[in-house]
Every structure is written in structure tokens, then in C-alpha cells.
N, C-alpha and C positions, 0 to 999 in steps of 0.2 A: 721028180727026183726029192725025195724030202729028206732036203742034209739037216733040217733044222727040231727035229725031233727030239733029239737026245735030250733030259734033264738036267744031268752032269755037263753036256757041251753049252746049255744057256746059262746053267748058273755062273762054268766060268769064263762064258763072254760078258757075265753081267762085274763079277768081280773084277775084270781086267778095262772094261769099259766105264765103271765104280759111276755112282751107287744112286742108284732111283728108286730110293729108300721111298715106301708107302709110309704117308706122314698124315696127321693130326694137322697139320698146320694150316692156318687161312693166313696165307703169306700178308705181310706188311713193313712198311722198313722199317728197319732196326738199324740205324746207325747211330752209333754212340753220339753221344750230343757234341763232344770236341771237336766229331771228325764231317759236322753239318756245318759247324760255323768255319771250318777249314779251306781257305782261299784255294789249297792246292786239292781242290776235291770236282771233280767232272761227270755230270748224270748225263747220261746220255740214253739216244731209246733202246738195244739192246745191252748195254755194262753199264757199269759207273768205274771211276777213277780215281784211283787216289794218286799223289804225287809226293814221293822222299826224295831229299838228295837237292842240293841245288847245283852242283858239281858234276864236270864230266859229261862220258858220252850217256845215251839214255837204253837205259835196259827196261821190255815191256818182259813185264813175267803174268800169262796166262794159268787160272787152277782148272782146275779138270770138273766132270761132271758132280753136281752138285757138291762142290767142293767153295769155301768162301776166300777171297785174300790173304783171309788166317793163314790158307794154305802155305805161305810163302815164308812166315814170320821168323822160320828159323833162320834166314839167311839175306831177309830185305833190309834192316837195318843196317847190319854192319858194309851189304852192296852200297847203301847209299851215299856212305861217307867216300864213295870213289867217284859214285855214278847215280844221274839224276834216275829216280826207280819209276817205271807205272805200273800200279799194281790193280790189278783188272777182277772186277766181280759181277759175273752175269747177274742181269736184272731178274729178279724171282729164288737165288739163293741166298745163303748167310739172313735168310727173312726178310730183303726186300722186294720193295712193290715189284712185281712182274714185268709191267708199260706193256712195251712194246712185245714180250716173249711171250703171252698169251695167245699168237698166230702162230703158223709154223712156216718156215726159215728162219729160224732161231740163231745157227750156226751163219750161212750167209750176215744176217743184222749185224752177229758180233765184228765179223770180219770186216764190213762195213765201215763197222765203229769205228773200230780197231785202227783200220788204215784214212780212214776220215781224220783222226786225233794225231795222227804222222803227219797227215797234210797242216792240217790246221797249225800244229804247234813247228811247223816245220823242221820237225827234226831230221838230224841226219847222222850215219852212225849207225843205226837201229840195229840192237840184239835184241831178239825174243826168243825166251823160254819159255815152251811148255808143256805142260803136265797131261798126260793122259787126252782127254778132251780139246785141251790145250794147245794139247801137241798135233792134233789136227785143225786145230783152226789152225796154227802157225806154219804148217805144210800148204795151206792154201792162200795164205797168204806169200808165203815166197815162189808159190807158184804162178799165180795171179796179179801180185803185183809185186814184184822181184824187185823193181830199182826204189820200194822202199826200207828195205830194212837188208844191214850187210851180213849178220849168220842165224843161225837157228838150232837152240837147240831141244830136241824133243826128248820128253822124260816118260819111258814106260807108255808109250804111245804105237799106234801105227798107220796107216796111211788108208786100210780097211777095217775097222775093226771084226767084223763079220767073221773073219777068216777062223779066227780063234774056235765058232760054233759050227765048222763043218769039219770034215774030216781030212789026213792032210793028202793032199795030191786032190783035193777036188778044187776042179776049174770055178768057182765061185762067180755067180755074177751076184746085182744088186735086187736082181728079179727073182731070182731063187730067195733072199733075204727076207723082201719086204714082208712078204701074209705073217712070218714068224715074227719080226719086228713091229709092226703095227699089233698083232695083239699083245704083246710086252708093253708098248707104249699106251696104249687102250688100259690094260690091266693098271698102269701104275695110275694114271689119272683119275682113274674111277674109284682111287683111295683118298681122293680130297677132299677133305674135314672131317676124315674120320680119324677115328684113335690111329695111334701111332701100335704093331705090332713090336713090342718091344724083342718077343726072341726072336722075331726076322730082325730087324734091326743091327740084331747081335749078330746074329748067325752074317749077314753082310760084310758088318763091319770086319770080324775079328777072322779077315784073309784079308785086307787090305794093311795091315801090319806084323810087322813080328813081333813087336813092342807093346806088351800090355795097357801103360803107363800111355799110350795114343787113345785106347779104343774107347775111351769116354768121348773124348774129342772128334773122334771122326765119328761116334753118336749124335753129338750136339751137330756138326754139321750135318747128317742126315736128315734131321727130324724140323732141323731151318729149312729148309729147301723144300720149295713149291712142287708139289708133285704134278702139276700140270705142266710148268715147266721141263721138269725133271723127265717124265714120260714122252716128251716130243726131243726132248734133247736127244735121250737114249736112242728115241728111233731115227733121230739126224745123224746119229754118230756111226749106227749101224748102217745106214743106208747110203753111207759117202765112202765111195770108191776113187780113192785119189793116185792110184796106184799106176794109171796111164799120162799124168800130170808128172808125174813123178822125175821125169828126163827135162821140163821145163824149168825146173830148177838149179840155179845160174849159182847159189852162194854156198857157204859151204855150211854141213849142216853136220849137231854133232849132237849123236842116238846113245841115249843111257837109257837102261836096263835093268829090271830087278832078275835076278836070282836066286833060289835058295836051293835047301838040300831037298825038297820037294816038290816043288813045282812051281816055275821050272826050273827044272835041273840047267845048271849051270852050259856043260858042252848043249842039251837041246837048245836054249834061250838062247846061244851065242849064235848057231846057225841058222834059227828060226829067225832074228832079226835082221839078219846081213843077209838074206833072202827076201824078208818083204822089201827093205830101201836096197835094192839092188839095183834101182833105175836112178838113185841120185849122183851125180858126177863129182861131188867131191863129198864124201862121208866122212865123218869116224865115230868110231862104234866103245863104248866104255859101258862093259858089265860091269854092277855094281852090287855086291851081295857080301854075306847072305840079307836079302832083303827081298818084303813082298811089294805092292804097289806102288806104297807111297817110299819110294825111295829115297829121299830128303830128309825123312823120318828116322825110317832104318837105321842110315848111314850119314849122319849128315857131315861126318870128316871125308868122307871119299867125295859124297855130294858136289862140298863147297871145294875141294879140290879140284873135279872136272870141272868146277863153274868158271872158277877163276881158268883154268887154264882154255876153256873157249871165250872166255871176254877179254883175252891174251888174244888172241887170233889177229 
């Protein structure tokens, strides 16, 4: 059954799985000098973590595919006034050295590093917030290490990203997705060391935010991402199916998702996300719009309000 043959479906999946854009970057460490000398910075095998704030309960912020920790710049500084904020960045994104992320198993590695961070720092009452890919990692943490977090917010994320690539009603499996996911991974990885295509970057970034003033920032993030890492993470996003594990999640989960006047429309987004997270025992849903994938950029006030409600639980 050729579920994934539609170019339109593939592009839709790419736009919501976010953004494995071919780049010409040879990834090198690109941390600001002040961050390199900052003691509240931890380098791990699959991630690096910058820590803001010195009081309050811990909040771990995980960005999406090809996004640096700067994706949370709109919320992190104020959040750090009342919480200890752990800003995650996946090695190979944001211009950083890929380190251990040049091998398969990146999502599992990111999960292992975040869990190790929680245990090493003896963090209690941990709230995790993940955007897109970061939300998927959050679901993995909540299902497999439930004792190490108290609540989870997933932002425009899904337990199985590939459902966007199949016709409605299809009983999609990882085996059905894998051949096309492999081709998409290989195409992205093959772009390593080649000049970026400005038109391709513009096309992919265009659907990520409704606000033109944010597109230049998203383009710079995309171009700074190592395509060897982005391609593999895209593959793992599309071939990771957490639906069967949702029932094991005991902590409260807040699902924040985007809607707008074109795609996805509000009524369809409401039905779709509630259906995809039906297995969660304690789920709260918040449709935010009009917005595209980067909810926190398009509707910052609404997003901050949702975040405050989530942290107050």
C-alpha cells in the first residue's frame, strides 16, 4: 500500500515535523563566548543545556527539529524569574558540533541525556515543555521515566508524526512509513557541504509562522542546522510511534496546538489533536490561533498564558 506517495502529504508532514532544510553548513561549535565561560552550562553527548534562574521549581524547555534553544527566547527570561529553567539544544543544531548525533538513535540519546540531567541534579517537581520534536521527546520521557517529571506540555507535536502523511482513516504503521522516511532522510543528509538553496529555505520556513518578521530568524536557524543530524532526526521523528505508550503516562499532559484560517482550521485541529491524544489519562487541550507551527512566536501572549496555567497545576 503506497500510503506516502503524495507530494502534498509529504510537504505537509515536513512542515509540521519541522524543518529538515538542506544546508551548506559544516557544523562547528558556535556558542557565544559568554556562554562558553558561563558555569550554568552543561555539555552532554546528545544535547547541551543552558541554565537560567536560581530559584523555583525546574522547567525543562526542549525545542523542535533544527531549532536552537533560542526558540524559547520569548518566554525563558521571564520564566527564569520564578523558576530554574533548563534550555536544551540538540547537538548539531544552532551551529553546534554534532558530537554523538552523527549516529542513529538520536532521540533515544536525547531522552537518555535529559533523564540523566534530572537524576544528576536531583531535580524534583520537574515540568517539561517540548515543541514539535521536543514534544515527542517529552512523551517518551513521561512514558518511560514517569517518576522523573511532574507534568508535560507538548506544543504542536504528535505521538506519531507520520499520521499527517497518510489519508484519514489509514491504520498507519512504522513499517509502512519507513521506506519513504529513509528516502527523506537520505535526501537531507546528502545536502551536507552543499550550498543552501534559498528558494527551498524560503518555501519551508514560509509555513512555520504567520508573521513575516519571524521568517528571517527561522531561516537562520535552518541554515545553521547540520543536515546530517537533521535528516536522521527527521527519520526518527517519522518512525517513532508513541501511541501504544500513551496509556502508561500518569502525569498531567497539556496539548497546545496551532490553528489558522487555512491549515489546520480550528474545528479540524480540535478533533484531530484530541483523537491523537485520546490515550492520555489526564489531558488538557488548548488550540491557539490564528497561528502556524511556531505558536510561541505567532501568539506569544496566549502561549505565555497557557504556560502559566500549566505551571500552576
